[in-house]
Every structure is written in C-alpha cells, then in structure tokens.
DOGUVEX-86954 format. One record per residue: x, y, z of N, C-alpha, C, CB in turn. Coordinates in pm, whole numbers, plus 50000, padded with zeros to 5 digits. Each point is the difference from the previous one (the first is absolute). Glycine has a CB too. Example, Ala and Ser with C-alpha at 12.3 -4.5 7.8 and 13.67 -1.06 7.14 Angstrom:
REM DOGUVEX-86954
513194943150780499115011950000500905012050000498114988350125501545022249803500825011950006499235010950073501184993749785
***
This chain:
REM DOGUVEX-86954
477645326151367501104990449996500274996149856499404991450231501875008749731500354996549863499784985249975501685018649995498014978249882499744986249965501304992049986497915007349883501974979850143501124990949977500014996549852499874990650237501295010849702500104997049857500424985449982500595024149949498624968749975500264985949973500174998049850498684993150204502505002449757500274997449859499604985749966501915016850001497414981549890499644986849948500714998149867497735000450117503144989549877500744997049878499414987349940502135011250088497334989949793499284988949937500704996049871497835007950101502504979349888500604994649878498944991749928502344999750102497015005749794498904992849934500454987649924498855021649982502454977249989500494988649922500574989050087500495015649816499514986150315500604990250090499164987350006501005018550134499674969949859499304987350011498914998649897500514999950240498294997549807498854999249910499605014249959499204978450108500845024849763499675013649955498625004350050501424996549798498555015350260498735005550047499694997350145499224997549773501494993150291499694996550138500245011850094500594976249950500535030850033500325011250089498925010749994502444995449970497145008149910498995010549984498664995650058501195008249793498464979250183498734994850053499995000250152499774985549797501345010450264500085000050146499895014150056501424979549989499245029949945499945013750050498585005549991502385003649931497004994749954498675005849979498934993450085500695005649768499394981150247498934992750067500234997750149499574989249785501695011050259500314996650138500645011550078500284976649925500785029150020500795009750077499395013950000502024986749946497555018149937499405013449993498795001350092500805002049764498264988350237498875001050093500454999950146498584988749830502515004650199500524999750136500565013550041500514975649973500235030849937500645012750031499035011750006502044991349892496905008150027499085011349992499255002150131499764995949754500254994250332499315001150128500735009450097499124976949966502125026550003500825007450095500265014149949501074978550076498335031049991500065013849953501365006650021497585001650048503244992850039501295006450029501154993749920499155005450228500524988349660501044994549914499855005849860500094978750137501025025249807500025005349863500754990049912499925024250082499384969649824500594989649915500595006349875498354983150088502925013649887500675004249877500304987349921501025021050109498284977149781500114987549924500985001649884497634994250063503244995749922500974999649891499854986649927501615015350126498534984849743499994987649921501274999249917497485000149992503124988050007501164998149914499534998949855501284988450186499535017049724499645000249859500764989549920499485024250021501654971550032500844990549929500964993750099499825013149784500944976950172500994993750086501045010350044499654977949883500645022450246500965009550053499415013350042501654989149859497065013050114499395013050026499795002750149498894998449779501214991150302499895002050144501095009150055498954977650017502205022849914501095008950040499555014649989501724982949925497615020349964499505013749982499045003850112500254997649752498874993350283499035002850106500715002350133498274986249879502725005550150500755001850124500665013750006500394975550007500165029049881500645013249996498985011250020501764990749847497065007650093498965010150016499585001150146499204995649766500664993150301499635000250142501125006350082498594979349968502655017350002501155005850071500025015149983501294978849965498495026149913500025014449975498855007050073501064995849777497794997750228498855005950070500285001250149498454990449827502204999550229500375000450142500995011350026499604975250019501385026349891501015010450016499375013949998501694985149892497275016650027499355013149988499025002850113500264998049755499444991750325499065002050110500645006850120498774979949923502575019950084500785006350107499644994450138500145020649860499384967250144499694993750128501304995650066497734992449916502475011050214501264996250066500134985050024500005022350107498874970749907500034985650025499044993049903500585003850245499764996049627499084994549900499884984850009500575019149852498234976150125499754985749989499244997549871499964997150253500524993549669499354996449874499134987750025501925009649863496784991950126499074988850012499614995849858499125008150227501084979149743499764995349863499354986349999501965013349923497014985349994499404987049971500474995949861497955004650148502634983649841500544995149873499174988449949502315007450068497104994249813499274989149935500854995249883497735009450069502934979349950500904994649898500794988550057500155022449890500964974650046500874989450048501285005750058499034984649829501965006850188501275004350058500705010349911500214977750111499615021249758500615009549909499465014150019500334981649838498375019550191499405013150023500595006550125497884992349890502264999950216500605005150124501455004049976498474985550135502265006049793501415002849968500145013349927500454975249987498765026949912500095012449922499645012250084499444987049793499495012050284499565011450080501065004050102497634992649970502954997650100501015003150100501265005849937499094981850143501285013349740501165005549931499785014649963500544977349911498275025950040499715013949966499905008950122498834991849800500635002850309499795007750122501315003050071497764989650022503165000849980501205001150084501265003349922498954983950153501245009849731501215002749923499855012849919500474975449988500555032950015499995012149918500564997049862500255014250206499534995149702500514998549865501525000050002497955011249907502664983049989501444998049997500805012950010499584979949865499865031350090500765012450002499835007950129499765000749754499574993350346499815006850127501274999250084497544994849993502615014750100501205000150084500014988250096500075024849982498784971150068499914988450088499194989249932500185014650205500064972949834499344988849933498624997150055502234990649956497475014450165498734997050063499275012750039500934978450083497745020749922499185011250045500175001850150498354996149814501205015450238500035002250144499154989450069500355024849967500064971450153499304989550073498555004050028502174993050103496934998149863498595001850029499454986750050499765018449825499134982250246499344987650042499054995749889500185006350245499884980949723499174994549893499194988450056501685006849822497014994150169499124989350046499194994949881499885010050234500284977149740499384993949882498904990250041502155002749874496874995950038499014989350010499984992949866498595012750171501484974049833500104992149879498654993949962502394995150054497255006449820498854992949943500574991249889498315018950056501894968249971500724991349906499194996749875501224990650194499255014149691499354996749874501014995149897498235017050048503014980149995501034995549909499984984949982501385019450067499754975249886500094985649974500394992350125500625005049764500574997850290500474992750117499695007350131501814990349859498225023150140499695008050119500834995750120497695003449913503644996650071500904995050103499895008050130501534992249820498415021050170499935008150121498744996950079501315018049887497574981250044498744997050069500024985950058498805015849846501784974750079500084986250050500824999450127499794991449766501255017050244500805000550122499245006150116502025001549860497145008350111499205006450105498914990650051500465022249896498944970450012498894991150033500294986049947498385019449995502444972850074500294986449954498764991350010502385002550072497624986149859498834991150003499554997050143500764990049784497945010950236499454997250132499735012450082501184978749992499415032749970499765012450075498725006549950502485003250037497095007450033498695005849970499955008149872499625000550241501535001649693499995008249879500074992349872501055017150133498764969649871500084992149879498604996749949502194990450076497745005949795498694997349941499364987650061500765010849789500084980550275499424988050062499215003550126501894986449907498335025750147499405003450129498945010949990502134993550106497185007149780499015010749981498754997850084500885003249770498934984550283498904997250091498645004249946501605002650185498194994849686498715002949941499775014549963499184981350128501855027149890499865014049963500125001349848500955007550223499125004849729500075002449857501194993249936498855021450036501044976449834501034992849926501385006350015498264993149839501805020250166501285007050005500285006450135499765004249757499464992450345500185006750129501404997750057497564997450041503014990949931501344997150052501045009649944499364976050024500415029149855500955009449940500005013650070499694988249782499305014550298499855013150062500545000650142498015003449859502584985650191500454999550139501005010950032499604975649998501385026249914501045009950025499425014149998501714984649899497355017950009499355013149993499235002850129499814998049749499454992250298499245001850123500935002650118498194985049910502975008450091500965002350108500515014349999500684975949990499605029449891500445014049989498905009450047501504993949808497295004050145498895008750039499734999150149499014997349772501134990950284499804998350143501035008150078499064977149960502165023549989501055007750069499725015049996501644982249941497615022149959499645014249986498625002950059501415001249794498064989250281498685001550062498915002149897501105009550200499034982949689499015001449892499454986349965501195020449910498454971750188499514986649973498665000549929501224991650200498524997849727498754998749926498824999550097501194987949812497885021150172498865000550092499174987349994499975024649974500084968249916499184988049983500754987250036498765011949822502524989350216500784987950027499874996150146501605006049818498744981750211500044995450138501295005050063498604979449945501655016750178501215004450069501234996749917498874996850222501975013149757501184998149916501014991050068499645022549897501004968550030501024991450058501225008250038499164980549866501705014550224501215007250037500845003049877499984989050226500595023049768500805003849886501385004450046497945006949873503014993350033501385003950032500645006149878500184981750172500675028249851500795006049893501334992649996498875022850025501344969549869501184991449988501105007449924498554979350006502655022350053501095006949929500354992849871500895008250219499354999549678500364994649869501475003249975497625002649912503214987150079501435002049976500235003149853500584984550189500125026349785500355003849863501504998249979498085016549991502294978849893501414998949965500295008149874500124977150105501085028549891500435007249881500884990749917499895022450121499744975749754500764991649909500675008749895498424980750038502905018449955500775007349899500594989749904500545019150161498974980849717500424990249900500715007049885498084984950063503015009249895500745005249884499574991949878501975007350144497194998349769499534992549883501164995549912497865012950006502004975349934501054995049910500045008749876499724976550087501435024449851500205008349883500054991449874501235017050139498814989449748500114992949873501254991350003498795018549877501044969250078501134990750001500004991150122501295016449871497834987050229499904991950120498784990949996501175018050127498264980349756498864990949987498675006950014501434982450089498545030849899498745007250008500055011849906499664992850239499205013749738499975010849903500095013850064498654985349855501765015450272500185013050063501145007449932499134991050219500695021849759501035008049935501185002650091498245010549863502884993650081501215002250080499875011550098501294991049811497705017550172499845011250091499114996950119500355014849807499244972650209499104996350108500625003250135499024981949856500215024650233500515003550132499374990950104500355023849929500104977850195499484991750107498515002750021502274999950109496984989549910498565001150021499694997450146499524992749763499795016850299499664998950142498494998950015502055013150065497524977450016498574998650028499824994050138499484997349755499315003850296499664994450130499284986749983499875023150099500334968049997499264987450003499314998950136501644988849839497175005750162499284998050127499654985350022499085023149980501244968349923499704985850011501264991549983497695004449913502974997049972501084990849966500955006249899498474980850045502805016049969500995001849895500654986449981500435024950055499644970449821500464986349980500864998649876497974992050115502694996649877500834996249888499774985049977501775018350049498994975549863499934985649978498574995649967501954996850158497584992449906498754993649960498805009450008500944978650078498905028550032498825008650013499975010849894500004995650244501135010849730500055010449896499714994249863501665012750137498854975249836499764993549871498524996649983502334990650004497035005250105498574996949995499205012549964500314981850170499985029449895499285012449971500285004749857500105006350243501144992049713500385004149865499244992049895502285006450084497724980449929499394991549898498484999650010502064986350002497395016350115498554999550016499295011449927500344988950220500375022049754499385011349931499514996049860501475015750129499314975649805499614995649866498744991450004502405000949930497264994050189498844991250014498785007350056501564981150034498595031850002498955007350070498685000449921501775013750108498304989149761498785001349920499204987049997501155017349861499564971450126499324987149990499664994350136501204995949787499675006850313499784994650135500095011550101500974977349932497945030350089500065011850086500144996850148498635011349832501084976450209500094996350141501404995750040497634993349990502485001250133501314996350052500554987449935499375010750215499834982549701500514987949935501185003049909497714990250011502355022149937501125003349910501335000050076498445013749859501534989350270501234999950079500514985750017499255020850120499844969749897500404986050016500564994549869498254997050178501205007349711500524995749870501425005349979497654999449907502575013150129501345005949987500984993450097498975021749927500554974050189500874993450097500514986849946498735010950186500414981549748500424987349941501095002149896497724990650042502175020049881500985002849895501375003250058498155008549857501904997850260501275004950055500514991950119499345022349923500034966450105500354992350119501414994149996497614994850023502985004049859501334994149990501085010449969498934978849923500735033950091500965010649968500655005150128498665006649796502674991950215500775005550110500785012049948500174977350115499905033249964500705012149954501275002250081497815010149929503164996150007501305002750063500075014550044501094982149861499475020150255500155013550051500474999950143498235007749845501935004250210500475001750138499005008650077502424997849926497234997650194499095007250087500775005250121498044985849923501905027250101500675006150115498925005750092502095005549863497804988950257498995004150096500485011950082499154976550011499945032850019500335011950078499234999750132500445013349788500184991450322499324999650131498835009750007502164993550103496985004449994498855008750023500465012950067498464980050018500615029250005500345012650066500504997850142498295011449860501354977250199500484996750134501364993149996497634998050076502905000449802501314993649985499954984950002500955019850105497864974549881499864985550009499874993649862498935002850223501584985149769499924991749880499894985850050501365016249853497584976850110499784986850059499464990149897499585010850220500524976449816499534989249915499204990450086501985002449843496934992450102499164990750075500634986250004497975013149934502034980850184500524986550020498844990850035502265008950077497344982149832498854991450028500234990350115499405002049761501844994550267500264990350108499725006050137501724989049856498475024150159499745006750128498725008249996502455000650042496955000549839498825008249979500235014350049498564979650023502535026249930500325013750038500945006549901499664993850238500415019349768500935007549916501355001150070498095012949896502974984250030501355000850052500755011349930499994975250052500915031350022500795010849942500864994749886500035012050221499984995349670500804996349883501235009149996497944992049871503235001950127501245007850000500195007049866501014984050165499815026349835500255007749878500644991349893500265020750137500574969749905500674991349903499004991249924502035000050146496824997349917499004991549937498875008149935500554982350168499645030849823498965008649944500055000849849500065013050209500964980849730500104999649854499764985749954501635019349997497374978949917499614986649956500224998749850498314998450186502354990949775500234997149859498934990349949502485003850030497204997349841499014991449938500564986449965498885020049912500384972150013498755004049932498795000550094500924990049793498115018350167498755001550073498864994849913500905020150126498194972949938498754996249933498905009950036500694975750003499305028750122498955009050050500675010750084498254981749998501315030749984500555011150079498965011150006502394994149932497085008450187498945009950015500155007350133498474986149858501395027150138499985008450119498565004050027502375008649957497124987850160498575001250028499725008950120499694977549904499205029950087499485007250115498584995350032501445019949942498184968850003498744993550030500264985050005498625018549890500554974150179500264985750012499534992249878499815002350245499155002949685499404992349891499815008549876498844985850168501195007549716499805006649872498654996349939502475000049964496924989650089498634996049969499384996150133500564992149761498135006350248499404996650129500634988050069497935009449911502464980250013500574988050063501454997549963497734990650001502895018549924501404998449960500855008750092499374995249757501414998250332500695006950110501514997649992497944997750144502785009849772501454998049992500765005950118499775000149755499685010150312500705006650111499184999950127501185014349836498654974250230499044998750110500275009150120499724977049926501535027650092500305008450115499965015049967501414981550088498255021949789500095014049957498835008650046501274992049806497835002350269498915007750058500565008350116498274982449933501355030350075500475008650108499254996950129500595017849834499964987250277499364997650130498615006150005502254999750107497575012049831498695006550001498964991549929501125022350005499264971949882499074991549927499794986950074500715010449784500324984450280499864987750078498985001850111502374993849948497675017750119499025002850105498605001049942501765011950132498124994449752498695001549937499434986649958500665022749922500234968050039499554987049952499784990150114501225004249790499194999250332499954990450109498584995350028502015010750097497014997749874498604996150023499574988549912499525023350066501184974849820499634989249909500864987650024499275016949831501554983550276500824988450033501334999549930497934988250040502395022049881501275000349928501085006150087498785001849781502384991750227501105005150080501284999549919498864992650211502045016749818501305000449936501055000950110499075011249790501724978350231500975000150110501175009449977499354976850046500865027649830501155008549969499575011949914501524979950013497665029250040499515011249919501135008749948497904999750134501925005149746501025008549936499865014450048500014984949798501085021350248499945014350034499695008249875501654996550188497585014249824499645008049882501215006049927497875005150113503274995949956501195005949938500924989649936499865018250167499634969949812500824989549937499184992849894501354997250211499304994349711499314991649904500564985950007499565019849850499654970750104500404985950000500374995749859498514995450197502574996949793500454995049871499954984850001501495020149966497874974449933499884985549985500824995849879497684999850105503224990649915500904995849893500084984849994501335021150025498754973849852500254985749978501244998949913497524993950019503545000150038501244997749926500204984949990501035022150079498724971949806500014985449987501324993350038498365003149822502765003950168501284993750033500144997450150501005011349803498074993250278500004996450143499564985550018499515023950061499844970749837499594985950003501234991049990497785005849896502424984950198501144990849990499994992149870500014998450248498814997649705499924992249877500385008449879498214985950104501345026649891500335008849888501485003350000497695009650005502844994250111501425003650006500894988049971499455017750167500114970349873500774987949970500024997349851499404990750224499465011349711499934998049855500895009849927497674991650025502345020950018500845010149936501474997150022498185016950031502174978750091501404997450033500534987849927499645010350222499494980149747500454987649935500215001649850498784987450175500785024049771500165002149856501435004049967497595006749984502934987849909501355003349955500005011849904500664976150030498145028549932499895010949904500135013550070498544985749854502325023350096500125013350059498755008649976502474998549969496724997549935498785007549970498774991750037501185012349813498844982350308498914991250045498655007149993501624988050150498345024849884498735007350008499235000049869501025014150175499694984949712499345000449870499884986249936500875023049970499494966650104499984986449945498614993850009502404997450065497414991749860498734992650007499804994250139500174994649756500935001450308499904994350135499455010450098501944984649949498525027850036499525010650089498525002749976502295010150004497294989849870498595002349970499154989050060500635011749788499874976150210499274988950062499905001950150500784984649818500295020350244499985002750144498975010850032502424993450019497545017049899499035010750022498574994849989501655016649911498134974549993498674994049986499654991650122500285000049751500674991850293499754991550117499775008450125501404982049896499325029050118499815008850116498605006249996502475004950007497074998849873498665005749986498944989750036500845015449822499354972250134499044989350027500014995950147500274992149765500885009150298500134995850139499865011450098501464981949922499645025050106500025010250105499045011549972502364993950043497665011449834499165011749971498534996750013501775008649847497844979450111498614995950014499594999850147500184986449790500695008150295499724999450143499945014050060501134977650012499825030849951500025013850050498715007349964502505000449981497104998349893498805006949953498764995150074501065002949776498844984150244498864994450073499905006150140500224978749870500925022850195500005005350137499825015150003501464981150067498925025949825499685014349992498495001849999502145004649875497154985850067498545000349999499404993550126500074999349750500794996850343499554994150127500505008850115500034976549900499535035950099500335009750105501495002950015497984992250116502775006349775501415003750003500894990650078499245022949980500434964350023500794990350077501314996349931497884991350092502375013949788501244997049930501225004950076498765001349785501075008750301501155005650072500574990350102499045022749967500244966650064500484990250097500794988649935498045005750142501994993949725500664989049931501525000650011498074999349843502544989050175501464998949999500404988449910500155009550235501074991549712500554989149920500574989250091500535016149813499664971850133500734989850076501445004550018498504981749911502165013150190501365004350030500984996249890499484997950242500234991349685500904995749893499164994749885501844994550164498845002449723499294995749880500354985749963499965023549921499034969350032500214987049937499895002349850499064986950201502055012449730500045003749858499464989349907501945013950053497394975950002499484989349916498715004449932501054982950150498455008649762498735002749934499174987350002501055017749852497664983850125499114988450001499105000649878500074998950252499254989949724499074999449888498634996650054501834993049840497195015150123498634997950045499075001249882500555008950229498724980349740499095000349886500715001849869498295009150149502964986449844500775001349876500675013449984498444984249900501355025050198500615013349992501105001350104497845009749915503284995650042501135001750090499805012250088501514989149832498745009350298499965011150094501385001850059497564995750052502965016449944501315002750056499885002850149500785009049780500404991650285500035003150143499445013950027501984985150026498095023749874499475013650019498504999650021501855009249858497444983450056498554999450013499574992150122499825001949753500984988150285499634991550112500485005450134500084980749845500675030050154500525005750124498865003050097501955009949874498164984850245498935001350099500185013150078499814974850018499215033949970500025012550075499294997850133500055013749786500604990450321499464997750133499505013150061501564980550030497595018450067499575011750075500885001450122497634997749918503165013250084500925002750110500934988150024498295015250104502334980249787500934988850009501415004350034498594988049837502385003850124501395002350039500805007949897499884979050128499595022549751500745007149896499685014949996500014979149870500505027650026499785014449986498595002849950502465003549955497095008750065498655004049958499894999649848499775014550204499134980349747499744999549856499735014149948499074976650021500145030850054499655013849964500705009450098497754992849904503055016350044500665009850087499065011950021502304992849917497575011250208499055010550037500755010650081498034983650002502195028049937500795010650063499115011750040501994993049864498455014150239499355012450042501055011049999498284987550143501455023349782501035010149979499375013649973501564982349911499305027550058499525013449968500065003249852500735006950223499814983849699500115002149856501024990549941499375023950028500894977449842500954991249934500445005949867498964980150113502075013849832500455003449864500074987049920501335020350082498064980049801500014988349912500865003249879497704992950077503334998649903500935001749889499894987849908501585014050144497574986649754499854988549910501264998049916497535004049992502724983549971501154997149914499835007249867500334977650112500765027749836499955008049878499484992149880501885013450088498384973549911499614991849885498704992450022502404997849945496835005850158498754992950031498825009749987501244984250157498115015649727498895009249974498844997750096500675000949761499074986550273498884996950090500255005650140499524979249866501745021150177500345005050133499745014950013501704982050019498215024949868499815014550002498535004050014502045002149861497064988350131498595003150019499765004550145499354983249821500005028050195499685005350132498525003650003502365008850032496944986050067498575002750016499805009250120499394977549898499925033750080499715009550107498495001450011502195012649961497224980850136498545000250016499274996349872500275017350175500284973249749499334995449879500505006249872498064996350139502675014849870500595006249881501384994049978498715021550039501554973649840501244992949972500875008149904498844978050036502445022949997500995006349913501284991950005498985023050036501954980249874501324993550003501015010050055499414985049802501365010650298500955009050065501344993150017498125011650118502954995949860501354994650020500405000450146500605007449769498675000150313500205000150145498745005550065502515002949976497134991550139498825004650073500365001850146498464988249838501215023550216500215002850141498665002950066502325009049954497454984950161498735001450071500275003950144498904983049849500365026850202500135003950140498645004150055502375007549961497424989850167498765004050066500015015250018499824977550118499045028849854499855014450026499755001850149499085004449765501994997350309499905000150146499165011650053502214989050009497935022749929499265011850048498494998549982501995013949946497624977149963498574998149972499444987650070500345011249780500454982750308499604987350060498695000850077502404994250016497305017350044498765001450077499085010749941501224992750204499005010749669499245010749937498884995049909502045013850013498114974449933499024994549906499344987850063501325008649800497374991550204499294988750058498774996649919500845006450225498714981349790498794995649930499044994450105501294994849785497455008950202499024996150101499524985749980499295023850017500624969450094499504986350002498844998950097502294991149942
***
C-alpha cells in the first residue's frame, strides 16, 4: 500500500522566533514517526512571502503524481500569514497562465498556531473549547497547539498510540475569496509605477479597508518594539477618528441572495438591489469568513459556518445564523447613520464641513462614545451587532467635570431599540470598493494582514472551492 504524503510547512520566523521549529522537533516529529504509512515532506519558509513558493511546489508535485482524485494533506506551523501564502501558491496560478486557478483538488489542513493573533485557529477553538491553552488540563505546555494535528491524524486512522481517546473531530470548510486590487499609480499618493497591473490574491480570513486596514498598516512600524497584539491596539487609538470616503457595492451570493441583519427581529432580511450600494464615510469596513480576529475579539459573530457551529456545540457555543460556505459577512460602521452625527453635519453652514474643526470634534466625540461602546461589545462575544441608535437626536451638549460633552458622545445606544442599527452586518457573495480619488487613507486595503493601496478593490467568493478546502478541528 502506498504511503500517505503529508506536507509540513514550517515558518521559523512566525510569532516568537524558533517556536515553530521547536514544536516540530519536540512534539510533532515524534508523533508522526510512530506511523509507518505516512511520508512526511517538510518545507521551511526562507523569507516573507516564501510560503507562496512552497504552495506552488506542492501543487506541481500533485500535478506530476497523476492521481485522479488528489488530496493535499498539510500541517502548517505559523500564523495566518503562513496559511495565506501557502494557499495562494497552491491554488492561484502565475499571472501568465491561461487560467487563474489550479485544477480543483481537495485540501485538508491542520493548524499549529505560532503566529501573533492566529485568527483562524481562534475561530476554530474559541475560548472555553478543548483546543485553547486554558483547557490543557495539566497536559504539556503546548499540547493545546496540537489539537488540529491530532484531528487530522485521527481522520487518517493514525492516532497517537500513547494518547487517550481522541475527542470528536470535524473537517471545517474554509471559505476562500478572490481579491482583485488595482494598485494606485504615481500621482495617486503612492510610489507604484504607472505600469502597475491588477493584483490578484486569495483571502481566507479577512479583506478590509478603513480602520482595520489602517491598524494593520500602522502596526507594522511597531512590530519590532511591540511583537505582540498590543501594537494593534496602539494603532487603533491613532486611527479611531479617521473616516474614509468611498462607495461600497454589494454583490449577491451564488444562490442569488443578498441580506442584512436586523437586530430588532434578530434575523437576516433580504436587501434590495437599490440598497446594495452604500455611500460613505466609513469608519470600519471588513469582509470576514471567521467570527473573530483574536480569541476574544469578535467583529463578525455570525460568520461561523454551520459545520463549525456543530463542532463547537459540545462547548456550549451556538450560532443562530451560520454563514453558508459560499458567502461572506461584511461588517460596516458608517457614522452618519447616527442621528446626532447627521444632525451636527446638517446644522453646519460650511460646504466643507468634513474638513472643519467642528467635524474633527464630532469624530473625536464619536470615537469616545459610540466606537468605545462598539469595541467593548466586540470583546463581549460580538454583542455590538445588537446595538441601535435612538430614533432621534437631542443636539444639546452638557458639561461634566468642566469638560464639554456633545450630543454625539452622549448619544445612548440601545440593544434592539427603535432606531437603525449602529453596525451594519451584510451577508453576500462579494463586493466592490471604490475609494474616493482624493482620500489616500480610503485606498488602504488589507488582505489577510497584507496591506496595499488600491484605487479599486473587487472581492468574490471562490464558489468552486467552497467544499474543497477544509481545516481539521
């Protein structure tokens, strides 16, 4: 009987330097060597972006095997960036190829989280589940990191001979999106040359603009001094008052559906084509295929798929509105939906209110008030999606402790109240983002942590791959 080929992709620079290699040598290699019917092919990244090369090498090896039903089994030791690079190399073809994607293959992944935020792993094993470091139950220090690997091996009938009964496992579909971004050219506020062509890449976690993209962009300068997630919070404070201008055009899913969450009915409602185009300004805009970006930071609480919801049910976690694998969820914050903000803007006699000192003060008050509340609830199991504005605004201001508070900061956000939703939550098959030509910040686009400047970004779910790529839990 031929051996099962298992690829191990190791990023030695991910997170804490050396952790990936130590885990492989001390934990994973001894586990794999017990199984005579597995052939391990080990790959190491040599530099940033090198995971793409490894993905291509694996793809080429599969093509040369002439197997009619190939399956790629891979253990990934790294962070979300390592997974992003590997999948791009495995699935996307080079720009000069006749087709943009490789032939359909089944891909089964096991995650060993050694990155900074580890969003994909956090989504697979939210706090309180059996795959988190809080639930090691006196086992080895890193045993929790091996849960996904053990699940993969269990599926191949290669369980650890020394382990106790393996917990229930599941192959969770991984939604992939194709992002086509047109890089900005010289004269558009960036140093891209005039010959820059459209850049296409895959995302498996997030594509974002506005605040989230700005946080990832600015946090890179802080990485050396602050390697942990604290650098993201520092960058968030810097950009909390920045609103970007642009137009968002939502596209229906493969089933032809386009919907928006209504907190008053706790359900998704059909969104008409006339309402599928949204004008800015935007404070936050993110397209998600996972519910959380950190273990307790949950911007997209309904973005868990039904398969993952079933897998998590043993830990008491439930999702009343699971996301179909062929769709993605979009979370948006548009401050002008606030009655207090819109009233302040309407009362101004200046045609350039957006650039006035009064507008900057409103942005600050919104950050201190609504955004603070939203962020707190994102860290409280994603309860921000239930917030609504009051039906009308009281444009007065008050003084507390000698400091003036405007109606914007004092605006009372209710849970499932009578006003419109504070956070817009859409479910769709893709979108187009058209940043304002004169807004450099609006052109920031984040694709699974990689940030570029684009004059237009188009995102669509890879429908043909909806059931082809999975990660073991």
